[in-house]
C-alpha positions, 0 to 999 in steps of 0.5 A, a space after each residue: 813150140 806152141 801149145 797147139 803143136 804139142 797138143 797135135 803131136 800127142 793126139 797124132 802119136 797116140 792114135 799111131 800107138 801099137 801093141 808091144 810087150 808091157 813092163 809089168 813092174 808096176 800094177 795097172 791101177 797105179 799106171 792109170 792114176 799117174 796118167 790121169 794126174 799127168 793129163 790134168 797137169 798138161 791141160 792146166 798148162 794149156 788153159 793157163 795160156 788161154 786165160 792169159 790170152 783172154 786177159 784173165 790169167 797172169 801166170 804161165 810157167 808150166 809143167 809141160 814135159 815135167 809130168 813124170 813128177 806125178 810119180 813122186 806125188 803118187 808114191 809119197 804120202 799125203 802126210 809127207 811134207 813137200 816143198 816143190 819146184 814151180 813145174 810140179 803140176 803133175 805132183 800136185 794133181 797126183 797128191 790131190 788124188 790121194 785126198 778126198 775133197 780136194 779140187 786140184 783143177 780149180 786150185 791151180 786155175 784160181 792161182 793163175 787167175 790171182 783169185 781169192 779162191 786159190 786155197 793157198 795164197 788167196 790170190 797173192 801169187 801162183 804157187 803150188 801149195 795146200 795145207 790139206 795136202 801138206 804142200 808148203 808154198 814156194 816162191 820163185 827165188 832160186 833154190 831158196 827152199 832147199 835149206 828149209 827142207 834140210 831143217 824140216 827133215 832134222 826137226 822130225 827126229 829132234 821133235 821125237 827126242 823132245 817128245 813134242 807133238 809134230 804136225 806129221 808122222 814120225 816116219 814122214 819123208 820130206 820131199 823137195 824138188 828143184 830144177 837143174 839150173 837151180 842145182 848150181 846155186 850156192 843155196 842148193 849146194 849149201 843145203 845138199 852139203 848140210 844134209 851130207 854133213 848132218 848125215 856124216 855126224 850120224 843125225 837122221 835126215 829123212 830128205 828126198 831131194 829131187 832134181 828135175 833136169 830138163 837141160 835148160 835154165 831159161 835159155 842156158 843149157 846145162 852141160 852134158 853130164 854135169 848134173 850126174 857129176 855134181 849131184 852124185 858127189 855128196 857123201 852119205 847121200 844116195 844118188 839115183 837117176 832115171 829118165 822121166 820118158 820111161 814111165 815104169 822105171 820112173 815109178 820103180 826108181 821113185 818108189 824104191 828111193 822114197 821107201 829107202 829114205 823112209 826106212 833109213 832116215 838118210 837123205 837121197 837125191 833123185 835125178 829125174 831127167 825131164 824135157 821142157 815143152 812150151 818154153 820157160 814161160 808164156 813170154 819166152 820165145 824159145 826159137 831165139 835160142 833153140 833150133 826147130 829140130 831141137 825143139 821138135 826132137 823133144 816130142 819123142 820124150 813126152 812123159 804123157 805119151 810114154 804112160 799112154 804107150 804103156 797103158 795101150 801095151 797092157 791092153 787097158 785102153 785102145 789108142 782111141 780110148 786114150 784120146 777120149 780120156 785126154 779130151 774128157 780132161 780137156 773139157 773138165 779143165 775148160 769148164 772150170 776155166 770158164 767158171 773163173 772168167 770173173 773170179 773174186 780177187 783181192 779188193 784192197 790194200 788191206 786185204 792184200 796186206 792182212 797176213 803182214 799186219 801185226 796184231 799182238 801187243 805182247 802180254 804181261 807175265 808173272 815171271 816165276 824165276 827169282 829176280 837177280 840180286 845184283 844188276 846185270 849187263 845187257 849180255 847177262 840179261 839176254 842170257 838169263 832171258 834165254 834160259 827162262 824161255 827154254 825152261 818155259 817152252 819145251 819146243 824152244 831151241 837155241 843154235 848157231 856157230 859157237 853157241 854151245 860149249 863156248 857160249 858164243 863169241 861174247 859169252 851171251 849163251 854161256 852155260 845154256 847148253 850145259 843146263 839144257 843139253 845139246 838137243 836144244 842148244 847146239 852148234 851148227 856148221 859155219 853157213 848162215 843159209 843153213 842156220 836160217 834154213 834149219 830155223 825155217 824147217 824147225 819153225 814150220 814143224 812146230 818148234 820155236 827156233 832161236 837161231 844166232 847169226 854171229 855178226 850182222 855183216 854175216 847175215 847178208 850171205 843168207 839174207 834171202 832166207 829171211 826175205 824170200 822164204 821166212 817173211 813171205 810164207 804167211 803172205 803167200 800161204 794166206 797165213 795157213 803156214 808160218 815161221 815162228 822164230 826169233 833170229 838173234 844177231 850180234 851187230 852195230 858198231 863202236 867196238 873201238 875199231 876192233 874187227 873193222 866192217 865185218 864186226 861193226 856193221 852199222 846198217 839195218 836197212 836190209 832188214 827194215 824193208 822186209 814186209 812183216 818182219 819185226 825188228 827190235 834193238 835193245 839198248 840197256 839191260 832193263 829192257 833187253 829181256 822184255 823186248 826178247 820176250 815180246 819177240 817170243 810172244 809174237 812168234 808163238 801167237 802170230 807166227 811172226 819172224 822176229 829179228 833181235 839185233 844186240 848191240 855188241 858194244 853194250 854187251 858188257 858195258 857197266 858204266 854210263 858217265 864215269 869209270 866204275 859208276 856202274 850205272 849201265 848195269 840194271 835189274 831186268 824187267 821180264 814183262 814183254 814190251 809190246 810193239 809200238 812201245 817206246 822208252 824215255 829218259 829224262 824230263 827236259 822240254 827243249 829237245 826230244 832226242 830220238 834214238 836207239 841201240 848205242 845211241 841211247 847211251 851216247 845221247 845221255 852222255 852227250 846231254 851231260 856235256 850239253 848241260 844247258 840243253 833240257 832234253 828227253 831221250 826217246 828209245 825207239 826199241 822197235 825199228 820195224 814196224 816203227 812205233 809211229 803213234 808213240 813217236 808222234 805223240 811224244 814229238 808234239 810236246 817238244 819244239 825241236 826233235 833231234 834224231 841220233 842215228 848210228 847207222 849210215 846216212 843213206 838208208 838210215 833209220 833217221 830217214 824214216 823217223 823224219 818222214 813219219 814226223 812230216 807225215 804227222 804234220 809235226 810243226 817244230 824243227 827237225 834235225 839229224 846226226 848219223 854216221 857217214 856213208 862208209 863201211 867201218 874201217 879197222 882201228 882208230 880210223 873207225 872214228 872218222 866215219 862213225 857218229 861221235 858223242 861230240 857231234 851229238 853235243 854240237 847238234 844239241 847246242 845248235 
């Protein structure tokens, strides 16, 4: 189907409309407002394709056939936060009509043109988003925004309990739309399950999930009846279906469901049956997988035609007047498109990356809490710091699997729930996507979430919640929205073979290559609190997404060299340790040992065995971004650098450290020792693939 064929069919069918009995369940003014939003969306789709043809546009995933979602935009409030499907042009135009001063036509076309005039991404991506309309931008990652929507709905009630100021009214409804193919993604099913689970437990979840079902996932058909079966099965979630080709029923059903969610604070699913015109996107050749008869049969379900027919039936317009209104919107859109022929665009890498830059350097604080009388372990230092953070920031929450009454698998959160209560320190269901999605929702609502992922290996079940959702929000919203959060993860190896790979994951590569994400790894009790506080500071002041990987093997370590020497228990320094800051041990001048995490203690022990080597150990502390300036400055004072890296050789931290030294024209000798390119096996066999102290000794002597 071409834009021209769809255009011609609407005009021909409209001119042939005849008077019939109207459906008066919706008042005239609302019908007209919805129609105008639908017209804008349709002509914006046409214009986007024309802009691409002229080489002036770069995005053609359109909303044609989905314009029935304008009902949702019109019947929700501007103050209802919305996370939208990428075919939500009708919704966007409808909501914009409720807010004075908005320019939806220019907004959408500027996004298609990758122009800095785009009000949400400033030319970084074409997304439906606008802070003035409370529409959060969403990427094209399938269903990745659904867990955040659940977290956001949960946050609204929790902020009321905590008497915190929220960016939205207390009776707001969270709106989240997605496609029928996306409904099969584990992220979508997990989010719906989490909403049902929370409802079953009696928690308010004012969430309206909207499945826009056009029957196709690009070229793959959704089986007849499957969506009805799958979407209606969640306990505690009201399910309603409506055909978007029935203009009045769509408005009635949508309005009823919105108000039900608002009144009951319980979730609901609206199954909005739509049709897809113009293929998946501009490059999609729909005739390769659909017959001509099948494509043209969809014309009869055009939502614009359905709304036009109702307006004619009510004698509000003649068919000719409908055509005139249609053409006037075409002209309005064309005028804006012409004005965007030479739009301003991002002009440098610095401009593109501006939302990713980290500006904060932390700030010194006077810790009002008494210093510990006895030195602490790393686990105790983290526990104490979490308690101080919860005391200082009433919007802070700690949550994850087993963090409540149990106090975490390793006791790191022991006693915190008892002191601060289950509203601020709570257990979640066993689903990492939901844990991070809850954090994303809490964060955008104005809370300060500190979620825990129980083991580093478990993160990969939900990594896209960090990569596709958390880290991209500042980038694609030009810093209009952010995710102030600190994700705590127990990880790294050396647990004497216990638990195998899933409890000894020794790779952080998946975290280090996410733009804008901050990654810190403490190595000792003295600095753990300062690093965690710095992450909290970055989250609060810059809306940063921070990950704090805590070495499990060092949690309860008390000794450095000999049994009962107690040298790895220390007094924590509460002052934030700014990104870019390193810590050194020793004053030897022969070798600079660059390391982090478990490698710090291992290197200090190795140096005692290689006593004739005079070395200094440098703890990187920050793995993303790496402290490049401090690293180079320290390295230049030494003739040799040895990188001690407990992660796997391929994709290791050492690779980046060595590359940074080469870039800085370091003139000395560089070597590295790492773990093997292997998963960590169970039991004693772990020693065969993990970096050992003996290997560090050999490298130092060499």
